[in-house]
ZATOR-883855 format. One line per field, with one value per residue: residue in one letter; residue number from 1; x, y, z of N, C-alpha, C in turn. Coordinates in steps of 0.02 Angstrom, whole numbers, plus 50000, padded with zeros to 5 digits. Example, Ala and Ser with C-alpha at 12.3 -4.5 7.8 and 13.67 -1.06 7.14 Angstrom:
<rs>
r (A, S)
k (1, 2)
nx (50660, 50642)
ny (49716, 49888)
nz (50390, 50354)
cax (50615, 50684)
cay (49775, 49947)
caz (50390, 50357)
cx (50660, 50645)
cy (49835, 50002)
cz (50390, 50394)
</rs>
This chain:
<rs>
r (X, X, X, X, X, X, X, X, X, X, X, X, X, X, X, X, X, X, X, X, X, X, X, X, X, X, X, X, X, X, X, X, X, X, X, X, X, X, X, X, X, X, X, X, X, X, X, X, X, X, X, X, X, X, X, X, X, X, X, X, X, X, X, X, X, X, X, X, X, X, X, X, X, X, X, X, X, X, X, X, X, X, X, X, X, X, X, X, X, X, X, X, X, X, X, X, X, X, X, X, X, X, X, X, X, X, X, X, X, X, X, X, X, X, X, X, X, X, X, X, X, X, X, X, X, X, X, X, X, X, X, X, X, X, X, X, X, X, X, X, X, X, X, X, X, X, X, X, X, X, X, X, X, X, X, X, X, X, X, X, X, X, X, X, X, X, X, X, X, X, X, X, X, X, X, X, X, X, X, X, X, X, X, X, X, X, X, X, X, X, X, X, X, X, X, X, X, X, X, X, X, X, X, X, X, X, X, X, X, X, X, X, X, X, X, X, X, X, X, X, X, X, X, X, X, X, X, X, X, X, X, X, X, X, X, X, X, X, X, X, X, X, X, X, X, X, X, X, X, X, X, X, X, X, X, X, X, X, X, X, X, X, X, X, X, X, X, X, X, X, X, X, X, X, X, X, X, X, X, X, X, X, X, X, X, X, X, X, X, X, X, X, X, X, X, X, X, X, X, X, X, X, X, X, X, X, X, X, X, X, X, X, X, X, X, X, X, X, X, X, X, X, X, X, X, X, X, X)
k (1, 2, 3, 4, 5, 6, 7, 8, 9, 10, 11, 12, 13, 14, 15, 16, 17, 18, 19, 20, 21, 22, 23, 24, 25, 26, 27, 28, 29, 30, 31, 32, 33, 34, 35, 36, 37, 38, 39, 40, 41, 42, 43, 44, 45, 46, 47, 48, 49, 50, 51, 52, 53, 54, 55, 56, 57, 58, 59, 60, 61, 62, 63, 64, 65, 66, 67, 68, 69, 70, 71, 72, 73, 74, 75, 76, 77, 78, 79, 80, 81, 82, 83, 84, 85, 86, 87, 88, 89, 90, 91, 92, 93, 94, 95, 96, 97, 98, 99, 100, 101, 102, 103, 104, 105, 106, 107, 108, 109, 110, 111, 112, 113, 114, 115, 116, 117, 118, 119, 120, 121, 122, 123, 124, 125, 126, 127, 128, 129, 130, 131, 132, 133, 134, 135, 136, 137, 138, 139, 140, 141, 142, 143, 144, 145, 146, 147, 148, 149, 150, 151, 152, 153, 154, 155, 156, 157, 158, 159, 160, 161, 162, 163, 164, 165, 166, 167, 168, 169, 170, 171, 172, 173, 174, 175, 176, 177, 178, 179, 180, 181, 182, 183, 184, 185, 186, 187, 188, 189, 190, 191, 192, 193, 194, 195, 196, 197, 198, 199, 200, 201, 202, 203, 204, 205, 206, 207, 208, 209, 210, 211, 212, 213, 214, 215, 216, 217, 218, 219, 220, 221, 222, 223, 224, 225, 226, 227, 228, 229, 230, 231, 232, 233, 234, 235, 236, 237, 238, 239, 240, 241, 242, 243, 244, 245, 246, 247, 248, 249, 250, 251, 252, 253, 254, 255, 256, 257, 258, 259, 260, 261, 262, 263, 264, 265, 266, 267, 268, 269, 270, 271, 272, 273, 274, 275, 276, 277, 278, 279, 280, 281, 282, 283, 284, 285, 286, 287, 288, 289, 290, 291, 292, 293, 294, 295, 296, 297, 298, 299, 300, 301, 302, 303, 304, 305, 306, 307, 308, 309, 310, 311, 312, 313, 314, 315, 316, 317, 318, 319, 320, 321, 322, 323, 324, 325, 326, 327, 328)
nx (54536, 54577, 54674, 54675, 54766, 54738, 54800, 54746, 54792, 54768, 54646, 54591, 54576, 54471, 54313, 54319, 54248, 54190, 54126, 53786, 53522, 53370, 53195, 53118, 53100, 53023, 52968, 52839, 52888, 52911, 52971, 53032, 53067, 53197, 53268, 53260, 53337, 53470, 53597, 53622, 53757, 53800, 53735, 53803, 53927, 53890, 53861, 53988, 54053, 53974, 53992, 54124, 54133, 54026, 53951, 53886, 53779, 53719, 53628, 53664, 53620, 53691, 53689, 53754, 53733, 53687, 53735, 53715, 53739, 53729, 53771, 53834, 53870, 53976, 54022, 54137, 54185, 54313, 54416, 54469, 54492, 54445, 54356, 54306, 54196, 54149, 54036, 54000, 53841, 53798, 53828, 53998, 54087, 54144, 54242, 54282, 54400, 54431, 54543, 54557, 54642, 54684, 54646, 54593, 54548, 54462, 54432, 54357, 54462, 54542, 54450, 54414, 54469, 54448, 54564, 54547, 54420, 54409, 54383, 54238, 54178, 54126, 53968, 53978, 54105, 54244, 54316, 54223, 54122, 54200, 54250, 54135, 54087, 54142, 54092, 54103, 54161, 54124, 54001, 53827, 53741, 53593, 53448, 53312, 53194, 53114, 53124, 53101, 53195, 53241, 53159, 53187, 53184, 53235, 53343, 53339, 53461, 53519, 53644, 53708, 53794, 53891, 53918, 53910, 54006, 54017, 53938, 53785, 53716, 53595, 53553, 53507, 53502, 53521, 53409, 53432, 53570, 53645, 53703, 53736, 53604, 53550, 53596, 53587, 53665, 53664, 53629, 53581, 53450, 53431, 53448, 53596, 53671, 53639, 53644, 53587, 53532, 53448, 53416, 53464, 53559, 53601, 53724, 53727, 53815, 53961, 54019, 54182, 54193, 54107, 54178, 54271, 54356, 54269, 54303, 54437, 54603, 54713, 54780, 54857, 54925, 54907, 54985, 54946, 55021, 55063, 55200, 55253, 55181, 55148, 55207, 55260, 55185, 55278, 55391, 55388, 55415, 55323, 55282, 55170, 55014, 54856, 54777, 54665, 54562, 54415, 54363, 54433, 54481, 54620, 54784, 54825, 54896, 55016, 55055, 55201, 55209, 55103, 54996, 54891, 54805, 54663, 54567, 54422, 54398, 54280, 54232, 54320, 54452, 54541, 54681, 54751, 54885, 54943, 55027, 54933, 54944, 54863, 54765, 54689, 54535, 54439, 54335, 54295, 54172, 54098, 53994, 53964, 53844, 53879, 54009, 54117, 54199, 54308, 54388, 54516, 54616, 54769, 54784, 54880, 54969, 55026, 54980, 54862, 54730, 54648, 54515, 54451, 54321, 54218, 54124, 54023, 53999, 54030, 54122, 54230, 54265, 54306, 54420, 54503, 54518, 54597, 54726, 54900, 55069, 55216, 55345, 55509)
ny (54867, 55030, 55103, 55234, 55313, 55410, 55517, 55601, 55756, 55885, 56016, 56039, 55920, 55833, 55838, 55683, 55817, 55679, 55728, 55739, 55674, 55678, 55647, 55778, 55759, 55796, 55810, 55885, 56031, 56013, 56023, 55942, 55903, 55847, 55907, 56042, 56047, 56050, 56150, 56229, 56226, 56119, 56015, 56012, 55968, 55840, 55789, 55785, 55693, 55578, 55551, 55507, 55408, 55320, 55164, 55138, 55108, 55118, 55199, 55340, 55492, 55611, 55769, 55878, 56016, 55961, 55837, 55680, 55566, 55403, 55322, 55188, 55160, 55094, 55104, 55085, 55093, 55046, 54994, 55121, 55164, 55211, 55132, 55114, 55090, 55137, 55128, 55160, 55171, 55201, 55217, 55192, 55064, 55100, 55112, 55145, 55122, 55155, 55184, 55255, 55403, 55372, 55335, 55231, 55238, 55142, 55117, 55112, 55067, 55198, 55293, 55461, 55538, 55655, 55697, 55777, 55753, 55622, 55562, 55569, 55735, 55897, 55899, 55768, 55753, 55733, 55843, 55944, 55922, 55929, 56061, 56140, 56113, 56195, 56322, 56423, 56584, 56647, 56608, 56598, 56495, 56402, 56323, 56242, 56176, 56017, 55871, 55736, 55608, 55475, 55387, 55420, 55521, 55689, 55825, 55993, 56104, 56265, 56349, 56500, 56612, 56755, 56853, 56892, 56824, 56689, 56524, 56459, 56330, 56200, 56082, 55914, 55820, 55661, 55626, 55538, 55501, 55603, 55592, 55652, 55666, 55731, 55866, 56031, 56138, 56308, 56463, 56620, 56574, 56482, 56313, 56233, 56116, 55951, 55825, 55667, 55535, 55393, 55274, 55207, 55125, 55133, 55110, 54972, 54813, 54797, 54689, 54623, 54577, 54658, 54768, 54740, 54753, 54734, 54737, 54708, 54698, 54700, 54813, 54961, 55087, 55254, 55375, 55510, 55620, 55732, 55746, 55720, 55794, 55920, 56070, 56148, 56305, 56407, 56366, 56389, 56513, 56643, 56735, 56805, 56848, 56841, 56991, 57000, 56892, 56808, 56854, 56763, 56657, 56552, 56518, 56355, 56261, 56240, 56221, 56157, 56190, 56274, 56327, 56378, 56351, 56389, 56395, 56415, 56331, 56271, 56298, 56285, 56355, 56378, 56440, 56468, 56512, 56523, 56500, 56536, 56522, 56560, 56677, 56819, 56781, 56839, 56849, 56693, 56591, 56466, 56341, 56205, 56143, 56199, 56232, 56342, 56406, 56527, 56615, 56716, 56813, 56894, 57063, 57114, 57011, 56840, 56763, 56664, 56674, 56570, 56535, 56422, 56364, 56333, 56439, 56589, 56654, 56791, 56808, 56727, 56796, 56919, 56881, 56838, 56959, 57026, 56981, 57009, 57062, 57000, 57077, 57043)
nz (53668, 53730, 53857, 53976, 54097, 54240, 54360, 54495, 54556, 54600, 54638, 54515, 54452, 54496, 54478, 54333, 54304, 54120, 54173, 54100, 54073, 54155, 54192, 54283, 54454, 54584, 54750, 54853, 54943, 55111, 55236, 55357, 55532, 55542, 55441, 55474, 55589, 55553, 55478, 55316, 55283, 55363, 55300, 55179, 55225, 55264, 55138, 55077, 55160, 55140, 55002, 55000, 55103, 55107, 55058, 54898, 54758, 54592, 54457, 54362, 54276, 54168, 54101, 53982, 53893, 53735, 53756, 53823, 53951, 54019, 54165, 54258, 54428, 54554, 54717, 54846, 55017, 55113, 55244, 55260, 55131, 54963, 54832, 54666, 54528, 54370, 54237, 54071, 53996, 53872, 53695, 53638, 53726, 53887, 54029, 54199, 54324, 54488, 54620, 54768, 54736, 54609, 54443, 54308, 54143, 54030, 53859, 53694, 53553, 53464, 53501, 53543, 53687, 53813, 53927, 54039, 54072, 54105, 54224, 54325, 54334, 54393, 54476, 54527, 54567, 54679, 54725, 54708, 54807, 54923, 54927, 54925, 55048, 55142, 55187, 55083, 55044, 54928, 54888, 54927, 55037, 55057, 55131, 55046, 55072, 55041, 54932, 54813, 54752, 54646, 54717, 54849, 54994, 54990, 55035, 54990, 54930, 54899, 54808, 54788, 54686, 54738, 54650, 54472, 54405, 54405, 54410, 54486, 54597, 54618, 54733, 54777, 54916, 54991, 55118, 55224, 55222, 55163, 55038, 54874, 54765, 54658, 54549, 54490, 54376, 54367, 54283, 54309, 54333, 54230, 54186, 54152, 54155, 54215, 54341, 54395, 54497, 54440, 54495, 54652, 54779, 54947, 55071, 55075, 55077, 54973, 54853, 54813, 54682, 54611, 54583, 54490, 54333, 54181, 54051, 53931, 53996, 53922, 53851, 53780, 53889, 53939, 54029, 54135, 54234, 54369, 54383, 54257, 54164, 54212, 54294, 54445, 54487, 54513, 54445, 54310, 54193, 54119, 53970, 53965, 54045, 54136, 54171, 54244, 54337, 54397, 54562, 54696, 54621, 54606, 54544, 54501, 54429, 54298, 54128, 54051, 53922, 53858, 53936, 54078, 54233, 54335, 54488, 54592, 54689, 54665, 54532, 54375, 54273, 54125, 54031, 53874, 53770, 53610, 53452, 53309, 53171, 53069, 52974, 53054, 53128, 53201, 53351, 53427, 53493, 53597, 53677, 53789, 53880, 54039, 54013, 53936, 53788, 53737, 53611, 53541, 53429, 53460, 53424, 53286, 53302, 53295, 53393, 53479, 53592, 53705, 53810, 53923, 54021, 54169, 54180, 54158, 53990, 53976, 54077, 54036, 53919, 53972, 54044, 53937, 53868, 53956, 53949, 53956, 53918, 54004, 54090, 54129)
cax (54520, 54632, 54667, 54707, 54774, 54737, 54815, 54722, 54840, 54749, 54574, 54567, 54565, 54434, 54264, 54313, 54193, 54130, 54090, 53740, 53463, 53316, 53134, 53117, 53063, 53025, 52910, 52822, 52931, 52869, 53007, 53030, 53111, 53265, 53299, 53263, 53386, 53537, 53606, 53641, 53828, 53807, 53713, 53858, 53977, 53865, 53868, 54058, 54069, 53938, 54023, 54186, 54133, 53968, 53944, 53826, 53779, 53660, 53636, 53649, 53619, 53726, 53677, 53790, 53710, 53651, 53768, 53681, 53773, 53702, 53829, 53823, 53924, 53981, 54071, 54149, 54232, 54335, 54482, 54492, 54507, 54389, 54362, 54248, 54192, 54097, 54027, 53955, 53786, 53780, 53881, 54055, 54099, 54194, 54240, 54332, 54415, 54465, 54565, 54575, 54650, 54708, 54592, 54610, 54489, 54467, 54384, 54367, 54520, 54530, 54402, 54445, 54451, 54476, 54591, 54522, 54353, 54413, 54353, 54181, 54191, 54065, 53934, 53994, 54175, 54261, 54336, 54163, 54090, 54246, 54257, 54071, 54073, 54182, 54064, 54139, 54140, 54101, 53934, 53779, 53711, 53531, 53403, 53254, 53141, 53128, 53099, 53104, 53235, 53255, 53119, 53216, 53172, 53296, 53346, 53359, 53508, 53535, 53709, 53701, 53856, 53882, 53924, 53890, 54065, 54017, 53872, 53758, 53697, 53539, 53570, 53460, 53543, 53483, 53392, 53459, 53643, 53678, 53731, 53709, 53560, 53539, 53626, 53578, 53710, 53619, 53653, 53524, 53389, 53430, 53486, 53645, 53691, 53617, 53662, 53535, 53524, 53382, 53406, 53524, 53557, 53652, 53738, 53727, 53882, 53984, 54064, 54242, 54181, 54070, 54226, 54320, 54349, 54238, 54334, 54505, 54658, 54768, 54776, 54908, 54904, 54937, 54985, 54949, 55038, 55091, 55272, 55274, 55144, 55139, 55259, 55236, 55175, 55339, 55445, 55381, 55408, 55279, 55289, 55103, 54975, 54792, 54775, 54604, 54523, 54363, 54384, 54434, 54515, 54692, 54818, 54840, 54943, 55039, 55085, 55266, 55205, 55066, 54935, 54888, 54737, 54642, 54506, 54400, 54381, 54219, 54236, 54388, 54464, 54607, 54700, 54803, 54909, 54985, 55027, 54875, 54965, 54810, 54745, 54642, 54467, 54393, 54319, 54258, 54145, 54053, 53982, 53932, 53819, 53907, 54079, 54122, 54264, 54312, 54454, 54527, 54685, 54796, 54790, 54948, 55011, 55003, 54962, 54791, 54711, 54588, 54495, 54403, 54304, 54150, 54105, 53983, 54036, 54055, 54182, 54285, 54285, 54342, 54486, 54541, 54533, 54645, 54794, 54950, 55138, 55252, 55413, 55552)
cay (54926, 55074, 55125, 55297, 55319, 55479, 55524, 55667, 55785, 55951, 56025, 56041, 55852, 55796, 55820, 55677, 55842, 55651, 55772, 55684, 55711, 55635, 55685, 55812, 55717, 55832, 55807, 55950, 56053, 56007, 56044, 55897, 55924, 55825, 55957, 56106, 56044, 56057, 56207, 56212, 56209, 56052, 55968, 56005, 55926, 55771, 55770, 55768, 55631, 55523, 55536, 55471, 55355, 55275, 55116, 55151, 55082, 55140, 55226, 55412, 55524, 55675, 55804, 55940, 56038, 55907, 55774, 55643, 55504, 55362, 55289, 55145, 55170, 55053, 55137, 55050, 55122, 54991, 55002, 55189, 55177, 55211, 55092, 55134, 55068, 55172, 55097, 55196, 55130, 55226, 55223, 55147, 55039, 55139, 55091, 55178, 55089, 55203, 55165, 55320, 55458, 55349, 55306, 55208, 55239, 55096, 55135, 55079, 55091, 55254, 55341, 55521, 55548, 55714, 55673, 55816, 55728, 55550, 55542, 55614, 55800, 55932, 55883, 55703, 55749, 55737, 55911, 55984, 55916, 55950, 56133, 56170, 56097, 56238, 56389, 56462, 56654, 56673, 56582, 56598, 56429, 56404, 56266, 56258, 56127, 55947, 55843, 55664, 55587, 55403, 55356, 55435, 55590, 55728, 55894, 56037, 56156, 56312, 56382, 56559, 56652, 56823, 56899, 56860, 56796, 56615, 56492, 56434, 56260, 56175, 56014, 55872, 55774, 55608, 55647, 55491, 55496, 55662, 55580, 55692, 55628, 55771, 55933, 56074, 56195, 56360, 56531, 56666, 56536, 56434, 56252, 56220, 56046, 55919, 55757, 55639, 55463, 55366, 55224, 55204, 55090, 55164, 55077, 54899, 54786, 54793, 54632, 54640, 54561, 54712, 54821, 54715, 54774, 54683, 54741, 54680, 54736, 54696, 54874, 55010, 55134, 55320, 55402, 55582, 55634, 55798, 55746, 55718, 55839, 55986, 56095, 56195, 56371, 56447, 56339, 56407, 56584, 56657, 56801, 56834, 56832, 56876, 57046, 56992, 56831, 56820, 56854, 56697, 56607, 56547, 56476, 56291, 56222, 56271, 56175, 56179, 56207, 56334, 56342, 56382, 56337, 56423, 56369, 56447, 56275, 56240, 56304, 56283, 56400, 56367, 56489, 56445, 56560, 56486, 56526, 56511, 56503, 56578, 56748, 56835, 56761, 56871, 56811, 56630, 56569, 56408, 56315, 56140, 56146, 56256, 56243, 56388, 56416, 56591, 56620, 56775, 56823, 56957, 57109, 57125, 56956, 56773, 56728, 56652, 56664, 56529, 56527, 56368, 56362, 56323, 56507, 56621, 56677, 56858, 56801, 56702, 56850, 56969, 56853, 56840, 57028, 57053, 56953, 57061, 57036, 57003, 57103, 57018)
caz (53709, 53748, 53927, 53994, 54170, 54263, 54431, 54514, 54602, 54624, 54634, 54446, 54428, 54543, 54459, 54280, 54280, 54091, 54168, 54090, 54094, 54176, 54206, 54347, 54501, 54648, 54793, 54881, 54997, 55169, 55295, 55415, 55586, 55531, 55398, 55510, 55643, 55527, 55434, 55247, 55286, 55391, 55249, 55131, 55256, 55259, 55069, 55066, 55197, 55108, 54938, 55012, 55154, 55102, 55003, 54859, 54689, 54556, 54389, 54359, 54210, 54170, 54038, 53968, 53827, 53701, 53771, 53877, 53969, 54073, 54194, 54316, 54476, 54614, 54760, 54909, 55064, 55156, 55275, 55250, 55061, 54916, 54771, 54626, 54458, 54331, 54171, 54027, 53971, 53806, 53645, 53645, 53794, 53923, 54099, 54241, 54387, 54530, 54687, 54798, 54689, 54545, 54402, 54241, 54098, 53974, 53809, 53629, 53514, 53418, 53528, 53569, 53757, 53845, 53991, 54094, 54089, 54107, 54287, 54331, 54361, 54410, 54539, 54554, 54583, 54749, 54743, 54711, 54873, 54976, 54930, 54943, 55118, 55185, 55191, 55034, 55048, 54863, 54876, 54982, 55040, 55094, 55124, 55005, 55083, 55024, 54869, 54809, 54694, 54645, 54770, 54914, 55015, 54981, 55059, 54935, 54950, 54845, 54813, 54746, 54684, 54763, 54594, 54409, 54372, 54410, 54410, 54548, 54598, 54657, 54753, 54814, 54956, 55024, 55186, 55273, 55222, 55136, 54972, 54820, 54720, 54597, 54549, 54432, 54368, 54342, 54270, 54308, 54331, 54176, 54200, 54098, 54160, 54276, 54361, 54437, 54503, 54422, 54547, 54694, 54842, 54990, 55134, 55070, 55064, 54904, 54843, 54774, 54612, 54580, 54568, 54441, 54263, 54139, 53985, 53927, 54023, 53874, 53810, 53797, 53940, 53934, 54097, 54145, 54304, 54379, 54375, 54187, 54120, 54240, 54337, 54496, 54459, 54520, 54405, 54240, 54180, 54063, 53941, 53965, 54105, 54138, 54220, 54284, 54342, 54447, 54632, 54727, 54580, 54618, 54496, 54534, 54391, 54236, 54080, 54028, 53851, 53835, 53972, 54150, 54257, 54396, 54518, 54654, 54732, 54638, 54460, 54346, 54218, 54094, 53981, 53828, 53721, 53563, 53384, 53271, 53104, 53022, 52974, 53107, 53112, 53247, 53411, 53419, 53557, 53596, 53744, 53798, 53949, 54076, 53994, 53879, 53756, 53703, 53580, 53501, 53409, 53483, 53368, 53264, 53323, 53274, 53455, 53489, 53663, 53714, 53879, 53931, 54092, 54194, 54199, 54105, 53932, 53989, 54119, 53993, 53874, 54011, 54057, 53875, 53852, 54005, 53939, 53946, 53920, 54067, 54082, 54182)
cx (54583, 54621, 54703, 54708, 54776, 54751, 54795, 54767, 54822, 54674, 54547, 54549, 54524, 54382, 54254, 54305, 54195, 54076, 54040, 53668, 53412, 53256, 53137, 53073, 53067, 52960, 52895, 52870, 52891, 52905, 52999, 53078, 53183, 53303, 53311, 53318, 53457, 53541, 53626, 53715, 53840, 53785, 53767, 53915, 53956, 53872, 53939, 54076, 54036, 53972, 54086, 54175, 54072, 53980, 53881, 53835, 53715, 53677, 53619, 53653, 53650, 53718, 53717, 53771, 53668, 53681, 53736, 53718, 53736, 53759, 53809, 53883, 53918, 54037, 54076, 54199, 54250, 54406, 54512, 54508, 54444, 54406, 54298, 54254, 54134, 54095, 53978, 53904, 53765, 53840, 53935, 54064, 54155, 54187, 54297, 54339, 54455, 54482, 54595, 54583, 54677, 54652, 54619, 54546, 54503, 54413, 54402, 54427, 54500, 54481, 54439, 54421, 54486, 54499, 54563, 54451, 54352, 54385, 54297, 54197, 54125, 54035, 53953, 54067, 54188, 54282, 54275, 54132, 54135, 54248, 54192, 54056, 54108, 54157, 54102, 54116, 54113, 54030, 53891, 53742, 53648, 53490, 53340, 53199, 53162, 53100, 53105, 53141, 53250, 53221, 53149, 53200, 53238, 53288, 53373, 53403, 53522, 53602, 53709, 53766, 53841, 53896, 53909, 53948, 54065, 53945, 53849, 53737, 53633, 53553, 53512, 53502, 53499, 53472, 53423, 53535, 53679, 53707, 53697, 53668, 53547, 53574, 53609, 53632, 53669, 53654, 53593, 53458, 53384, 53474, 53530, 53666, 53652, 53636, 53606, 53538, 53453, 53364, 53470, 53510, 53615, 53660, 53739, 53799, 53898, 54034, 54124, 54232, 54146, 54117, 54277, 54304, 54318, 54268, 54405, 54557, 54717, 54765, 54833, 54881, 54942, 54930, 54989, 54962, 55066, 55166, 55294, 55240, 55138, 55198, 55227, 55233, 55239, 55395, 55443, 55372, 55367, 55295, 55221, 55067, 54906, 54796, 54714, 54579, 54470, 54391, 54380, 54469, 54590, 54723, 54841, 54888, 54961, 55071, 55153, 55264, 55167, 55005, 54942, 54815, 54725, 54580, 54487, 54379, 54318, 54221, 54308, 54392, 54535, 54618, 54757, 54821, 54958, 54980, 54969, 54895, 54913, 54797, 54693, 54570, 54415, 54379, 54279, 54235, 54097, 54043, 53950, 53909, 53846, 53979, 54081, 54193, 54261, 54383, 54458, 54601, 54708, 54809, 54864, 54996, 54984, 54982, 54886, 54779, 54648, 54576, 54441, 54385, 54231, 54126, 54060, 54028, 54067, 54118, 54241, 54310, 54327, 54412, 54530, 54563, 54585, 54716, 54843, 55020, 55169, 55323, 55454, 55611)
cy (54966, 55099, 55190, 55302, 55393, 55479, 55594, 55695, 55854, 55960, 56026, 55972, 55812, 55756, 55849, 55706, 55789, 55703, 55743, 55707, 55662, 55678, 55715, 55774, 55748, 55819, 55877, 55967, 56055, 56019, 55999, 55921, 55905, 55876, 56021, 56106, 56051, 56115, 56183, 56191, 56139, 55999, 55958, 55963, 55853, 55745, 55747, 55702, 55571, 55502, 55494, 55406, 55310, 55223, 55135, 55123, 55103, 55164, 55300, 55437, 55593, 55709, 55869, 55962, 55983, 55839, 55741, 55577, 55469, 55319, 55248, 55152, 55120, 55084, 55101, 55089, 55067, 55004, 55071, 55207, 55172, 55169, 55104, 55107, 55104, 55142, 55137, 55148, 55150, 55226, 55171, 55125, 55080, 55122, 55125, 55139, 55138, 55173, 55227, 55372, 55437, 55316, 55286, 55205, 55194, 55114, 55104, 55108, 55147, 55305, 55401, 55533, 55609, 55694, 55713, 55795, 55652, 55522, 55592, 55680, 55831, 55907, 55816, 55698, 55758, 55807, 55956, 55982, 55942, 56025, 56168, 56161, 56145, 56310, 56438, 56535, 56682, 56650, 56589, 56531, 56431, 56341, 56288, 56206, 56057, 55928, 55768, 55645, 55512, 55367, 55366, 55508, 55627, 55798, 55937, 56094, 56200, 56345, 56439, 56599, 56724, 56875, 56859, 56829, 56720, 56590, 56476, 56361, 56250, 56101, 55980, 55819, 55724, 55626, 55602, 55494, 55559, 55653, 55624, 55649, 55665, 55838, 55968, 56128, 56250, 56426, 56576, 56629, 56483, 56374, 56236, 56147, 56016, 55846, 55731, 55563, 55445, 55309, 55217, 55164, 55116, 55122, 55002, 54874, 54783, 54736, 54653, 54629, 54617, 54769, 54801, 54740, 54718, 54684, 54713, 54727, 54739, 54755, 54921, 55061, 55199, 55354, 55478, 55594, 55704, 55800, 55748, 55770, 55910, 56005, 56141, 56264, 56411, 56425, 56361, 56482, 56594, 56726, 56835, 56813, 56866, 56931, 57041, 56920, 56844, 56815, 56783, 56644, 56610, 56502, 56412, 56248, 56259, 56219, 56202, 56203, 56272, 56352, 56349, 56375, 56370, 56388, 56412, 56393, 56238, 56240, 56306, 56329, 56389, 56418, 56461, 56502, 56523, 56517, 56494, 56488, 56519, 56653, 56759, 56819, 56796, 56826, 56748, 56608, 56511, 56384, 56246, 56137, 56209, 56270, 56286, 56390, 56483, 56599, 56684, 56781, 56892, 57002, 57121, 57070, 56891, 56732, 56724, 56638, 56622, 56520, 56473, 56364, 56350, 56389, 56536, 56648, 56746, 56856, 56777, 56756, 56902, 56946, 56858, 56911, 57058, 57027, 57009, 57030, 57044, 57027, 57080, 57065)
cz (53724, 53818, 53937, 54070, 54189, 54338, 54451, 54567, 54625, 54613, 54563, 54421, 54477, 54510, 54407, 54274, 54258, 54094, 54125, 54111, 54115, 54191, 54275, 54395, 54570, 54686, 54818, 54937, 55061, 55235, 55355, 55469, 55574, 55488, 55436, 55563, 55619, 55478, 55364, 55245, 55312, 55341, 55196, 55160, 55254, 55187, 55054, 55098, 55162, 55042, 54946, 55052, 55153, 55047, 54965, 54789, 54656, 54486, 54391, 54287, 54217, 54102, 54037, 53898, 53796, 53716, 53831, 53889, 54026, 54099, 54255, 54363, 54533, 54656, 54827, 54952, 55114, 55180, 55260, 55178, 55018, 54854, 54731, 54555, 54425, 54261, 54130, 53998, 53901, 53759, 53653, 53717, 53826, 53998, 54138, 54306, 54429, 54598, 54719, 54743, 54621, 54506, 54334, 54200, 54039, 53923, 53742, 53592, 53467, 53444, 53557, 53640, 53784, 53914, 54050, 54114, 54093, 54172, 54301, 54366, 54382, 54474, 54568, 54574, 54657, 54769, 54749, 54781, 54928, 54983, 54946, 55017, 55167, 55188, 55146, 55035, 54983, 54846, 54938, 54980, 55083, 55082, 55088, 55013, 55062, 54956, 54871, 54744, 54700, 54703, 54839, 54931, 55014, 55009, 55002, 54963, 54890, 54859, 54763, 54745, 54707, 54709, 54530, 54372, 54371, 54413, 54481, 54541, 54638, 54670, 54788, 54850, 54991, 55097, 55239, 55278, 55199, 55067, 54919, 54772, 54655, 54605, 54485, 54432, 54335, 54331, 54260, 54297, 54277, 54193, 54140, 54096, 54218, 54279, 54404, 54438, 54481, 54470, 54586, 54757, 54884, 55053, 55133, 55056, 54990, 54898, 54799, 54700, 54575, 54557, 54515, 54371, 54222, 54069, 53988, 53958, 53975, 53825, 53829, 53847, 53932, 54002, 54097, 54218, 54309, 54366, 54302, 54144, 54147, 54284, 54388, 54465, 54459, 54474, 54332, 54233, 54116, 54034, 53933, 54029, 54100, 54190, 54265, 54280, 54396, 54518, 54661, 54686, 54592, 54565, 54530, 54494, 54327, 54192, 54059, 53956, 53839, 53877, 54046, 54171, 54324, 54424, 54579, 54704, 54708, 54562, 54437, 54286, 54191, 54039, 53939, 53781, 53675, 53494, 53344, 53201, 53051, 53025, 53029, 53086, 53155, 53306, 53393, 53487, 53548, 53667, 53739, 53870, 53982, 54059, 53931, 53852, 53720, 53676, 53538, 53484, 53432, 53423, 53351, 53283, 53296, 53334, 53461, 53563, 53665, 53789, 53882, 54005, 54107, 54224, 54144, 54049, 53944, 54031, 54078, 53947, 53912, 54028, 53995, 53858, 53898, 53996, 53921, 53949, 53989, 54053, 54142, 54192)
</rs>
């Protein structure tokens, strides 16, 4: 087995996004007093607290485009610290052991692993819940009644973007604890990705043995840390920059080699400019679930611009088209 260590150091590395589908399981919206007594913002705060501070174990499914992953999770909160074990149930054996903000991903030798997705991202990520819980000015949050997920009553919350530069979300939160049970990533009513527990136990004791790695520890480890792979934004000078990014996106990290990343606290966006070494091929675009890739070659140059992000294609294209030289 090969192991990859990931140390999360900024909002871009929260939520693996592994960044997984299940049959829609909704009950009738009936509006119980417990739901009516709390605002949508308060439910998001409960969601964030539950993700960090509840003991829970179960199996969830996460779908992105045609990619479907089934993952078993065991999460423990003890003595103010989080401990977690995630085990892939499909394809090659893959296992993640997390202690607070450090995670190690073990996987089969020779398997290609995207480090930015080595720890669950998107709806199951810790940065996702933390940032949505703060009355984000770029989104409108509202209650949508109730449903039923994994045999538990759930409160439905809708998160609607205030402009078309980003996606929206539909959430189902456990009525008793606030834990996220299901999430849809949506664009103009179309579901692009979804996460859902198929079965889950919340609040029960977690034994230490449940958190132990079942695969071999005798494997090479590759470490990705901010100190070795990234530099503070102010430390790297660029000869290019985007003249436009969606409102609310802030630059959070920059690669010493060829890239920079932005986030609005919920969605992520990365830009790369590098030599293509090929004749101009025109614009290239693709998507997997809610993640899009847009690439184009700068006219009259060997430089290739690539934008990767959890944003609509039109947004990625607009960012790429805004790239301009920097004069120092």
